[in-house]
N, C-alpha and C positions, 0 to 999 in steps of 0.2 A: 533420856533426852538424846543421848548420843546415838542410840540405835535408830531412833526416828530420823535424826539428821543423816545418818548413813543411807537410809532408804530414800530419803528425799534427794540426796546427792546422786545416788545411782539413777533414779528416775530422771532427774534433771540432766544428767550426762547422756542418758539414752535419748531423751527427747531432743537434746541439742544436736546429737549426731544424726538422728533421723531428719531433723529440720535442715541441717547443713548439707548432708550427703544424699538425701533422697528427695525430700519435698522441694528444696530450692532448685536442683537441676531439672526436676519434672516441670516446675513452673517456667523456667527459662527456655527449655527445649520444646515444650509442647504448648506453651501459653495457657496452662491450666493451673490456676492458683489454689485449687481445692485442697491439696495436701498441706500447703503452707497455712491456709486458714484453719484446717483441722488441727494441726500441730502447734500453731503459733500461740494460741491462748493457753493450752495446758503447759507448754514450755515456759511461758511468761510467769504463770502462777508458781510453777516449780522453782523458777529462778528467784522470785521474790521470797518464797519460803526458805530456800537455801540461804539467802543473805540474812534473813531474820534469824533463822536458827543458828547460823554461824556467829552472829553478834550476841545472841543470848548465851550460847555455849562459851563464847570468848570470856564473858564476865564470870561465868561459873568456874571455868578452868584456869582463869587468869593468864590467858595467852598474851604474849607480847605483841607489839605492833607488827613486827615482821611476819610472825606466824599467821596472824589474822589477815594481813595483806595477801600472803601467799594463798591462803585458803579461799579468800574472796576472789582473787584473780583467777583461780582455777575454774571458776564458773563460766568464764568467757573464753577459755582455751579448750579446743576439742580434746577430749580424753582427760582433761584436767581434774575433774572430780574423781575419776578412777585412780589417778595418781595420788591424790590427797587421801583417799580412803586407804590405799595401800601403805602410804608413808606414815600417816598419823593415826589411823583408826584400826588397823589390822589387829587381830586378837593377840598376836605375839608382841607387838610394839607397845600397845597400851598407851597410857599417859604417864 
């Protein structure tokens, strides 16, 4: 379950960065919303999957409220999911 969460977290983080730093500037500077429309739905689905997996894993791993809040907050901060992966899920840290 954690391996799947890590993949979802990575994809969610990449889709968020693409949306923020590529698609949104293109939309505003060229009045072309194509890329936002292309990336918006996949990012939204990945975000929802990230939250659901985090909550499921929370109960399995018995995370406290603070750790859960940090992991959930990371989904709305650019590069946040990459930080969470390194801090909590890297192979050397473990659980």
